[in-house]
N, C-alpha and C positions, 0 to 999 in steps of 0.2 A: 331440547326436547327430552323429556324424561318419561320413561315408560315404567309401569309397575307390573312386574312379573310375579304372580303368586307362586308360592312353593307348590311343587307337584304333590298331590295326595293320591293314595291308592284307594280305589273305590271297589266295593263289592267284597264278598267273602273270599277267603283264601282258596277254597276248593273250586270256585268259579274262574279264578285267574290262572290256575295251573291245570290245563286240560291237555289231553293227548294231541289234539289238533295244533295247539300253540307250541307244544314241545317239538312236534314233528317239523313245524315251520321254522322254529328257532334252530333246530339241528341242521336243516337244509341251508339256512342262511349262513351259519357258521362254517359248514363244510365248503360251501361255494366260495366264501370269502377267504378262507385259510388255505385249503388244499387245492381247489380248482378255481380257475378263472372263469367266471360266468360269462356267457356269450352276450348277455344284455337283452336277449329276446324274452318275450313273455311266453313261457312254456307251461304246459300242464304239469302236474306232479309226475306223471309217467314220463313225459319228455325230459324233465329235469333229471330224473334218475337215470334215464338212458344216456343222457349227455355225460353225467358223472361217471357211469360205468365205462363208456367209450373213451373218456379222457384218461381213465386208469388203464384200460386194456391196450390202447394204442402203443404206448412205449414198451409194454411187455411183449406184444406180438412183434414189434420191430426188433427188439433184442433177440427174440427167438429166431427170427429170420436171419439176422446177422450171424448168429451162432451156427445155423444150418449151412449158410454159405461158407463160413470159415471152415467148417468140418469137411465140406466137399472139396474146397481148394487145397487143404492140407494133405489130402490123400494123394 
């Protein structure tokens, strides 16, 4: 069996392909795949950003708690 795959072509003018909405989605996809591990749930934009912020702040708050406990124990 042989299939014929045509070469992909870009359609539409350049200013229609590069929009703020597409750039925001591309940025979200890249950040989720590189920096954060996405939960795999279908979240709203607000939910996705809350998840990203919480994944960043959790280790920071844990480190601050450990430093606070260490400072109390050393005294």
